[in-house]
C-alpha positions in Angstrom: 5.5 49.7 67.6 6.8 46.1 67.4 5.3 43.9 69.8 8.0 43.5 72.9 8.5 39.5 73.4 8.0 37.7 76.3 9.9 34.5 77.7 6.9 32.5 76.3 7.3 33.6 72.6 11.0 33.5 72.8 10.6 29.6 74.1 8.2 29.0 71.3 10.7 31.0 68.9 13.5 29.1 70.2 11.5 25.4 69.4 10.5 26.2 65.6 13.7 26.8 65.2 14.8 23.4 66.6 11.8 22.1 64.4 12.9 24.0 61.2 16.7 22.8 61.9 16.3 19.1 63.2 19.2 17.4 61.7 21.6 20.4 61.9 24.8 20.1 63.9 24.4 23.1 66.2 26.5 25.3 69.3 24.6 25.5 72.1 26.3 26.6 75.3 26.5 23.5 78.1 25.2 25.9 80.7 22.5 26.8 78.6 21.5 23.0 78.1 21.5 22.1 81.3 19.0 25.0 82.0 16.4 23.8 79.1 17.0 20.3 79.3 18.3 19.0 82.8 16.6 21.2 85.3 13.5 20.4 84.7 14.0 16.8 84.8 15.9 16.7 87.6 13.1 19.4 89.8 9.8 17.3 88.1 12.1 13.9 89.6 12.8 15.7 92.9 9.4 17.0 93.4 6.9 14.0 91.9 8.7 11.1 91.8 12.3 10.1 94.3 10.9 11.8 97.2 7.9 11.4 99.9 6.6 14.1 101.9 5.1 14.9 105.1 2.4 12.4 104.7 4.8 9.7 104.0 3.8 9.2 100.1 5.4 9.8 97.1 3.1 10.9 94.4 2.7 7.5 92.9 1.3 5.8 96.1 -0.6 8.9 96.6 -2.2 8.6 93.2 -3.3 4.8 93.7 -4.5 4.5 97.0 -6.7 7.4 96.6 -8.0 6.3 93.4 -8.9 3.1 95.9 -10.5 5.1 97.7 -12.8 6.6 95.1 -13.5 3.8 93.9 -14.9 2.2 97.3 -12.1 -0.5 98.3 -12.2 0.6 101.5 -15.5 -0.9 103.2 -15.8 -2.9 100.0 -15.2 -6.3 98.3 -11.9 -7.1 96.8 -11.5 -6.1 92.7 -9.1 -7.4 90.4 -6.1 -5.6 90.7 -5.9 -4.7 86.4 -9.4 -2.8 87.4 -7.5 -0.8 90.1 -4.5 -0.1 87.7 -6.5 0.7 85.1 -8.8 3.5 87.7 -5.2 5.1 88.6 -4.4 6.0 85.1 -6.4 8.7 84.9 -4.0 10.3 88.0 -0.8 8.3 86.9 -0.4 8.6 83.2 3.3 6.5 83.4 1.7 3.0 81.8 0.2 0.3 83.8 3.5 -2.3 85.0 5.1 0.9 86.7 1.6 1.3 88.5 1.4 -2.4 89.5 4.8 -2.7 90.7 3.9 0.4 93.5 0.9 -1.6 94.6 2.7 -5.0 94.9 5.2 -3.3 97.4 2.2 -1.5 99.2 0.3 -5.1 99.5 0.4 -7.1 102.4 1.6 -10.4 100.4 5.0 -8.6 99.6 5.6 -8.1 103.3 7.7 -5.1 101.8 5.9 -2.6 105.1 5.2 -2.8 108.3 1.9 -1.9 108.0 0.5 -2.8 104.9 -2.0 -0.4 102.9 -3.3 -2.7 100.6 -5.2 -5.9 101.1 -4.2 -8.3 98.9 -5.1 -12.2 97.6 -2.5 -13.9 95.4 0.8 -14.5 94.2 2.9 -10.9 95.0 6.2 -12.2 95.4 8.3 -11.3 98.7 10.2 -8.4 99.8 12.7 -11.2 100.8 13.5 -12.8 97.6 15.1 -12.2 94.4 13.8 -14.2 92.1 10.0 -14.9 93.4 8.0 -12.8 90.8 4.6 -11.7 91.7 1.3 -13.2 89.6 0.5 -10.5 86.9 -2.3 -7.7 87.8 -5.3 -9.9 86.3 -5.0 -12.5 88.6 -4.3 -11.1 91.8 -6.9 -9.1 93.5 -7.3 -6.2 96.1 -8.6 -3.7 98.6 -7.6 -1.4 100.9 -6.9 -2.3 104.4 -8.5 -1.0 107.5 -5.3 1.0 108.6 -5.8 3.1 104.8 -8.6 4.4 106.5 -6.4 6.7 108.9 -5.0 8.0 105.3 -8.2 9.6 104.2 -10.3 10.6 107.5 -12.0 14.0 106.5 -10.2 14.3 103.3 -13.7 15.2 101.8 -13.9 18.3 104.4 -11.4 20.3 103.3 -8.5 19.5 105.4 -5.7 19.4 102.5 -5.2 21.0 99.3 -6.6 19.2 95.6 -5.2 19.9 92.1 -6.2 19.1 88.8 -4.6 15.9 87.6 -2.6 15.6 84.3 -5.3 16.3 81.9 -7.9 18.8 84.1 -10.8 15.8 84.1 -10.4 15.4 87.8 -8.7 16.4 91.0 -6.4 14.6 93.5 -5.1 15.9 96.6 -1.9 17.2 97.3 -1.3 15.1 100.8 -3.0 12.3 102.7 -4.5 14.2 106.1 -3.1 11.1 107.6 -3.9 10.5 111.6 -0.3 9.1 112.5 3.0 10.2 111.5 3.0 7.3 108.6 6.4 8.6 107.1 8.3 7.3 109.8 5.7 3.9 110.2 6.8 2.9 107.0 10.1 2.5 105.2 10.8 4.4 102.0 13.7 4.0 99.7 13.9 6.8 96.6 17.0 8.0 94.4 16.5 11.2 93.1 19.0 13.3 90.8 21.8 14.8 93.1 20.3 13.5 96.2 18.3 10.1 97.5 16.1 9.6 100.2 16.1 5.8 102.9 14.0 6.3 105.6 13.8 3.4 108.0 10.0 2.2 109.7 9.8 2.3 113.1 7.2 0.7 115.4 3.9 2.6 114.8 3.0 2.3 118.9 6.1 4.5 119.7 6.0 6.3 116.6 2.7 7.4 118.2 3.7 7.9 122.0 6.6 9.9 120.7 4.2 11.8 119.0 2.3 12.8 121.8 4.8 13.6 124.2 6.1 16.2 121.4 2.8 17.4 121.4 2.9 18.0 125.6 6.4 19.0 125.8 8.7 20.4 122.4 11.6 19.4 124.1 10.2 15.6 125.2 13.2 13.2 124.5 12.5 10.8 121.8 14.8 8.2 122.6 12.5 7.2 125.8 10.0 6.3 123.6 11.4 5.5 120.0 13.5 2.5 121.0 14.7 2.3 117.1 14.1 1.1 113.6 11.2 -1.9 113.5 11.6 -3.8 110.3 9.4 -5.9 108.7 11.2 -8.7 108.1 12.4 -9.0 112.2 16.1 -9.7 112.6 18.0 -8.7 115.5 19.3 -4.9 115.4 22.6 -4.5 117.2 21.6 -1.7 119.6 24.2 1.3 119.2 22.8 4.3 121.6 25.4 6.7 120.2 23.9 5.8 116.4 20.5 6.1 117.4 21.1 9.5 119.0 22.3 10.7 115.4 19.5 9.2 113.7 17.5 11.3 115.8 18.8 14.5 115.8 19.9 14.3 112.0 18.6 11.9 109.9 21.8 10.3 109.0 23.3 7.1 110.5 23.5 3.9 109.8 21.8 0.6 111.9 23.3 -2.7 112.1 20.5 -5.4 111.4 21.6 -9.5 111.4 19.6 -12.8 110.8 17.9 -14.5 113.3 18.2 -18.3 113.4 17.6 -21.3 115.5 19.4 -24.6 115.5 17.6 -28.1 115.3 19.6 -31.0 117.1 17.3 -33.3 115.5 18.4 -32.3 112.2 22.1 -30.9 113.0 21.0 -28.0 111.1 20.7 -24.5 111.2 17.3 -22.8 109.9 17.1 -19.0 108.8 14.1 -17.5 109.7 14.7 -13.7 108.9 17.3 -11.9 107.2 18.5 -7.9 107.0 16.1 -5.9 104.9 19.0 -4.7 102.5 19.0 -8.3 101.4 17.3 -11.4 100.0 17.6 -15.3 100.4 18.9 -15.9 96.9 22.0 -13.6 97.7 22.5 -15.1 101.0 22.8 -18.2 99.4 25.1 -17.8 96.0 27.4 -15.7 99.1 27.9 -18.9 101.2 28.0 -21.5 98.4 30.9 -19.0 96.5 32.7 -18.9 100.1 32.2 -22.7 100.0 34.0 -23.5 96.4 36.8 -20.9 97.8 37.4 -23.3 100.7 37.0 -20.4 103.3 34.1 -22.5 105.2 34.0 -26.0 105.5 31.7 -26.5 108.7 28.7 -26.4 105.9 27.8 -30.1 104.2 24.2 -28.5 102.3 22.4 -25.6 102.0 18.9 -25.3 100.9 16.0 -22.7 100.7 12.7 -24.0 102.3 10.8 -20.8 101.9 6.8 -21.9 101.0 3.7 -20.5 102.1 4.1 -20.6 106.1 7.6 -17.8 105.6 11.2 -17.7 104.9 13.5 -20.7 105.8 17.1 -21.4 104.6 18.3 -24.3 105.9 22.0 -25.2 106.8 23.2 -29.0 107.5 26.8 -28.3 109.2 29.3 -30.6 110.0 29.4 -33.3 112.8 31.0 -31.3 116.2 30.9 -28.1 114.4 29.8 -25.4 116.8 26.7 -23.5 115.2 27.3 -20.7 117.3 30.5 -19.9 116.1 29.3 -20.4 112.7 26.9 -18.2 112.4 29.4 -15.6 113.9 31.7 -16.2 110.6 28.5 -16.2 108.7 27.5 -12.8 110.0 30.9 -11.4 109.3 31.8 -12.8 105.6 27.8 -12.8 104.6 25.0 -10.5 104.1 23.8 -12.1 107.3 24.4 -9.4 108.8 24.7 -5.7 107.1 23.7 -2.0 107.6 20.7 0.1 106.9 22.0 3.2 106.1 19.5 6.3 107.0 18.8 9.5 104.9 15.7 11.3 106.0 15.3 13.4 103.4 11.7 14.5 103.1 10.1 17.4 101.0 8.5 20.3 103.1 6.2 22.6 101.3 8.1 21.5 98.4 11.3 22.0 99.2 13.9 18.7 100.3 15.3 18.3 103.8 17.1 16.1 105.7 15.7 16.1 109.2 16.2 13.9 112.3 13.3 11.6 113.7 12.5 14.4 116.6 12.2 17.5 113.5 10.4 15.0 110.9 7.3 14.5 114.0 7.5 18.3 114.7 6.7 18.5 111.3 4.1 16.5 111.2 2.3 17.8 114.1 2.5 21.2 112.7 0.6 19.7 109.2 -1.7 18.1 111.3 -2.3 21.0 113.2 -3.0 22.7 109.8 -5.4 19.9 108.8 -7.5 19.4 111.7 -8.2 22.9 112.0 -9.2 23.0 108.6 -11.6 20.4 109.7 -12.8 21.9 112.6 -13.2 24.7 110.2 -15.2 23.1 107.8 -17.8 21.5 110.5 -18.2 25.3 112.0 -18.9 26.9 108.7 -21.7 23.8 108.1 -22.8 24.7 111.5 -23.1 28.3 111.1 -25.0 28.0 107.8 -27.9 26.1 109.3 -28.0 27.9 112.1 -28.6 30.7 109.9 -31.4 29.0 108.2 -32.9 27.8 111.2 -32.8 31.4 113.0 -34.8 32.9 109.7 -37.2 29.6 110.5 -37.8 30.5 113.7 -38.6 34.1 112.9 -41.2 32.2 110.6 -42.4 29.4 112.6 -43.7 32.8 115.2 -46.5 33.6 112.8 -46.9 30.8 110.2 -50.2 32.2 109.4 -48.5 35.7 108.2 -45.9 33.6 106.0 -49.1 31.4 104.5 -51.0 34.6 104.2 -48.0 36.2 102.3 -47.2 32.6 100.0 -51.1 32.8 99.2 -51.3 36.7 98.0 -48.5 36.4 95.7 -49.2 36.6 92.6 -45.7 35.6 90.8 -43.7 32.8 92.0 -40.9 34.7 91.6 -42.0 37.3 94.2 -42.5 34.8 97.1 -39.1 35.2 99.0 -39.0 38.9 97.9 -42.0 39.1 100.2 -40.8 36.8 102.9 -38.1 38.6 103.1 -39.9 42.3 103.5 -42.5 40.5 106.1 -40.4 38.9 108.4 -36.5 40.7 107.9 -35.1 38.2 106.7 -32.3 37.3 103.9 -32.9 35.5 100.7 -31.4 32.3 102.0 -33.1 32.3 105.2 -36.2 33.1 102.5 -35.2 30.5 100.0 -35.2 27.8 102.3 -38.5 29.2 104.3 -40.4 29.0 101.0 -39.0 25.3 100.3 -40.4 23.8 103.5 -43.4 20.7 103.1 -46.6 21.4 104.1 -46.4 18.8 106.5 -43.9 20.1 108.4 -45.6 22.9 109.6 -46.4 21.1 112.7 -46.2 22.0 116.6 -43.5 18.8 116.9 -41.5 20.2 113.9 -41.3 23.4 115.1 -40.1 22.6 118.3 -37.3 20.1 117.4 -36.5 23.1 115.2 -35.7 25.0 118.0 -33.9 23.0 120.0 -31.4 22.2 117.7 -30.6 25.9 117.2 -29.8 25.8 120.6 -27.6 22.8 119.9 -26.1 24.1 117.0 -25.3 27.2 119.4 -23.1 25.3 121.8 -20.9 23.3 119.1 -20.5 26.7 117.4 -18.9 27.8 120.3 -17.0 24.7 121.1 -15.9 24.3 117.8 -14.4 28.9 118.2 -13.0 27.5 121.3 -10.9 24.3 119.8 -9.6 27.5 116.9 -8.4 29.7 119.7 -6.9 27.1 121.3 -3.9 25.1 120.7 -4.3 23.0 123.6 -7.4 21.8 122.4 -6.2 21.0 119.0 -3.6 18.9 120.6 -5.7 17.2 122.6 -7.5 15.9 119.5 -4.3 15.1 117.7 -3.8 13.1 121.3 -6.9 11.1 121.2 -6.8 10.1 117.7 -3.0 8.9 117.9 -4.3 6.8 121.4 -7.0 5.8 119.0 -4.4 4.8 116.3 -2.5 2.9 119.0 -5.5 0.5 120.5 -6.4 -0.3 116.9 -3.7 -0.5 115.0 -0.5 -1.1 117.3 1.2 -4.4 117.4 4.9 -6.0 119.0 8.1 -4.8 118.1 9.3 -7.7 114.9 12.4 -6.7 115.1 14.5 -7.4 118.5 17.7 -5.5 119.9 20.7 -7.1 121.2 23.1 -5.2 122.7 27.2 -5.3 121.6 28.0 -6.7 124.9 26.1 -9.7 124.4 28.1 -10.4 121.0 30.8 -12.8 121.1 34.0 -11.6 120.8 34.3 -10.2 117.1 38.3 -10.6 118.1 38.2 -13.6 118.6 40.3 -15.9 116.0 38.9 -18.9 113.8 40.1 -22.5 115.6 42.7 -23.4 112.8 44.6 -26.0 113.8 48.5 -25.8 114.5 50.9 -28.0 113.3 54.3 -27.7 110.9 54.1 -27.7 107.3 56.5 -27.4 104.6 56.2 -24.8 102.2 57.2 -24.3 98.6 57.4 -21.6 96.0 58.9 -22.1 92.6 60.2 -19.4 90.2 57.4 -20.3 87.3 54.9 -19.6 90.8 53.6 -22.3 92.1 53.0 -23.3 95.3 53.1 -25.8 97.5 51.9 -27.2 101.0 53.3 -30.5 102.8 53.5 -32.0 105.4 56.4 -33.5 106.8 55.0 -37.1 107.2 54.6 -36.6 103.8 57.8 -35.4 102.7 59.4 -38.1 104.7 58.3 -40.8 102.2 58.5 -38.8 98.8 60.9 -35.9 98.7 61.4 -35.6 94.7 59.7 -32.5 93.4 57.5 -32.4 90.6 58.4 -29.0 88.7 57.5 -27.5 85.6 60.0 -27.8 83.0 63.1 -25.4 83.4 61.0 -24.5 86.9 62.9 -23.8 90.6 61.7 -24.1 94.2 63.0 -20.4 94.9 61.8 -21.1 98.7 61.3 -23.7 101.3 60.5 -23.0 104.8 59.2 -25.2 107.7 56.4 -22.9 109.5 53.3 -23.2 111.7 49.8 -23.8 109.6 48.6 -20.8 111.3 51.2 -18.6 109.1 50.2 -15.7 106.7 51.6 -15.2 103.4 52.5 -12.3 101.1 52.8 -12.9 97.2 54.7 -10.1 96.1 54.0 -9.4 92.3 55.8 -7.6 88.9 53.3 -5.1 89.4 53.6 -3.4 92.8 51.1 -5.5 94.0 50.9 -7.7 97.2 48.4 -9.9 97.6 47.4 -11.7 100.7 46.3 -15.0 102.2 46.3 -17.3 105.0 48.5 -20.5 104.7 45.3 -22.9 106.3 43.6 -22.2 103.2 45.6 -24.1 100.8 44.9 -27.6 101.2 47.6 -30.2 101.8 49.1 -31.7 99.0 52.5 -34.3 98.0 55.5 -33.5 96.6 55.0 -35.3 93.4 51.9 -33.0 92.2 52.8 -29.3 90.6 50.6 -27.7 92.8 48.5 -24.3 93.0 49.5 -21.8 90.5 49.2 -18.6 92.5 48.5 -15.7 90.0 45.3 -17.9 89.1 44.6 -19.0 92.7 44.8 -15.5 94.1 43.5 -13.9 91.1 46.1 -11.7 89.9 45.6 -9.1 87.1 46.0 -10.0 83.6 50.0 -10.7 83.0 51.1 -10.4 86.0 53.7 -12.7 88.0 54.6 -13.3 91.1 58.1 -12.0 92.3 58.5 -13.1 95.2 57.2 -14.8 98.5 57.1 -13.7 102.0 55.8 -16.4 105.2 55.5 -14.8 108.8 53.1 -15.4 111.7 53.4 -12.1 113.3 54.3 -9.4 110.9 57.6 -8.9 113.0 60.3 -7.8 111.0 61.4 -5.8 107.9 61.2 -6.8 104.3 64.0 -5.5 102.3 63.4 -3.9 98.2 66.6 -4.2 96.3 66.3 -1.7 93.0 68.6 -1.6 89.8 69.3 2.0 90.7 71.6 1.4 93.9 68.7 2.1 96.2 67.1 0.0 98.9 64.1 0.2 100.5 63.8 -0.8 104.7 59.8 -1.4 105.2 58.4 -3.2 107.9 56.4 -5.9 107.7 53.3 -4.5 110.0 52.7 -2.0 106.9 51.1 -4.9 105.4 49.1 -6.4 108.2 45.6 -4.8 108.0 42.5 -5.2 110.3 40.4 -6.3 107.3 40.6 -9.0 105.6 41.9 -7.5 102.4 43.5 -9.9 99.9 45.1 -6.9 97.7 47.2 -4.1 98.3 48.5 -1.6 96.0 51.6 0.2 95.9 53.6 -2.8 97.6 57.0 -1.3 96.8 57.9 1.3 94.7 57.8 1.3 90.7 60.8 4.1 89.8 63.2 1.4 89.0 63.3 -1.9 88.5 63.9 -4.4 91.1 66.1 -6.7 91.5 65.2 -8.6 95.0 63.4 -8.5 98.1 64.8 -10.5 101.2 63.5 -10.9 104.4 66.2 -10.7 106.6 67.3 -13.1 109.7 69.1 -11.4 112.6 72.6 -10.0 111.8 72.2 -11.4 108.2 74.4 -9.2 105.6 74.0 -9.4 101.7 76.7 -9.0 99.2 75.2 -6.5 96.5 76.8 -6.9 92.8 77.0 -4.8 90.0 77.6 -4.6 86.3 80.3 -3.0 86.9 81.8 -6.0 88.3 82.1 -4.6 91.8 80.7 -6.3 95.0 79.5 -4.5 98.4 78.4 -5.8 101.5 75.8 -4.4 102.8 74.1 -4.2 106.6 70.2 -3.7 106.8 71.2 -2.2 110.2 72.5 0.7 108.4 69.5 2.2 106.9 66.1 3.3 108.8 62.5 1.7 108.0 59.9 3.9 106.5 56.6 2.7 107.0 55.7 3.8 103.5 55.3 0.9 101.8 56.2 2.6 98.3 59.0 4.8 99.8 62.0 5.0 96.8 64.6 3.9 99.5 67.9 4.7 100.6 71.0 4.8 98.1 73.2 2.4 98.9 75.4 1.8 96.0 77.2 4.2 94.3 77.1 2.9 90.4 79.3 4.5 87.2 77.1 5.5 84.3 75.5 2.7 82.4 75.9 0.7 85.2 73.3 -0.8 87.7 72.8 -3.6 90.4 73.2 -7.0 89.0 72.2 -9.5 92.1 71.8 -9.7 95.4 73.4 -12.6 97.9 73.8 -13.5 101.4 76.5 -13.3 102.9 78.7 -16.6 104.0 81.5 -17.3 105.4 82.6 -19.1 102.2 81.6 -15.9 100.1 84.8 -13.8 100.3 88.4 -14.5 101.8 89.4 -11.3 103.2 85.7 -9.8 103.6 86.9 -6.2 105.0 87.7 -5.4 101.5 84.5 -4.6 100.6 82.7 -3.6 103.8 82.0 0.2 104.1 81.1 2.5 107.3 79.3 5.0 105.0 76.7 4.8 102.6 76.3 5.3 99.7 79.7 3.2 98.7 80.9 2.1 95.4 81.7 -1.2 96.7 85.4 -3.3 95.8 86.3 -4.8 92.4 86.6 -8.3 93.5 90.0 -10.1 93.9 90.9 -13.7 92.7 91.9 -14.7 95.8 88.5 -13.7 97.0 86.7 -16.4 94.2 87.2 -19.1 96.5 87.3 -22.1 94.0 85.2 -19.7 91.4 86.9 -19.7 88.4 85.2 -17.1 87.1 83.5 -14.1 88.3 80.0 -15.1 86.6 
């Protein structure tokens, strides 16, 4: 009978087949590829790499710290980082580079954690700097911080499970028996497959006080003691109670963090000393320089990175008469000096990823910590019970030492000593072995009395431990005592302070833009000029590119906004104040280049507005007209580009912004004209609507041009008007051409 193939046998056979057919293209169902190749990888990343567990650590952190603990670096002197990296490779076979990077993040010198676990000496870079590289492991030195003792408290008392390392040469802990909820005290960010985790840090004292509250009452309101996140880089947290409650209950939400600064009056300089955790000094400086180059910020004369051994500092020199607070409000809006930290509290619980709120995480930690305490008590109880068992046997011997000595002396073979003592005193083999190993020097009155006294003490300790194991309240009291001790030893003031939305300046406050009259010129080729009336009076001769002409000329306020419509059905928005004043004798700004048009995109028309009131009319070749409110192009955010600005189903012939009561003359290739009043059609808020049929066209004909109606346009304009739409219009009579000699 043939042996049935097991799954393992099938797997080996398939592997052998792959080796045999190496280089040959073979069909394989995508489901099988996913199952055999992708799913094991995904599970490995989720379970063993990217997500933290309830003790607050990822496997890479745990392997490194446990190695340092076994090296005696908790109380000993510092050692070279390279030594630690080398030893850690016994547990973590991923190479020295990733191990050292893990150590850097855990080190005090890097300033990435609220409570660092590694005491460092040397250059470990800075979490707030992108370009400040850390030194090689052969130059730096490390040991464990004092707080790391709380990670390993009683780890040798069976408080957590141990598993073999990758080559079965040693063992490592599955979790750390931390005495405080480290999972919420230090930030942890990881990206797995199809999921991620982003845990913001909280103040240790607040976390421990909150945990104590939950130990006493599972329905405790965590917001009473857990005020909010506390980032190692400080900064201001904009307090949003609704968002914090969402984070506490669901584990998802965001916290807005803004930089901290102070103004040096003597140097007329703003000094930024704390920034959000999601950015770096270099990113902030690069963004500000970019805004200065784009002429969006004009108040800054110089910016420098003055970060040194004393800490982070970005110096911003401002121009005279500039309000530093108003400038900072502007920078908060336009740069990473204010950013949101998005929370996603995804933690592995018993091998299963779970997104939990801060309260649920603390309740899970309490469950985990109860198990650690019970296992520690059970370990100590077993030790004491074993010792009591030995001493009880000894007490029976001590009642008649002479008899014991006689049994030992009269036993002919050494191997019979223990059995004879067991028979003579009614004790078991373990007790007899212990008695047989007692030295002669201990057979005195003092030793005997001290051992008997110890028996009573052991009985009292055992009774107390058994009481603890039977009483959840006493287990809770042990955890509470440890948490209070952690607060006393390691508690520190908050680094991130709160500011309330009511204390912030009005975000809708308009930028101080000078209000004065300017003349705007737009040419057919896409050039733009902003000229003051005084400059225009001095020289009004416009310099234009050969063949170019001015198609728009207006006198408006400098506070106006501009809409530039392109031939790709897109509109680009800009503020008139963003353009520099120029003269008629220069070409001006080329709009496609200035506003970053797409490649090959050309300017079609421009609209100037101060309040986005009124409408814009789009005339298409198919005789349709779209009437869109200008307000449809107004946005709350500073968006610079809007797609689908108008319909692209038919080529656009003209774009007009009608004045009050203004009418237009539509001319078709069929030599017909139609007077059109915009009030005859309704507006549609959808920007890219296809419009309403206005002019009826014969086959092959199309709308050719659109012009504003003036008193001189027609002698008898009533012939070209209509009461209903669509209309074909009328063929132009010779008397209506006025002084025109040709139809054109």
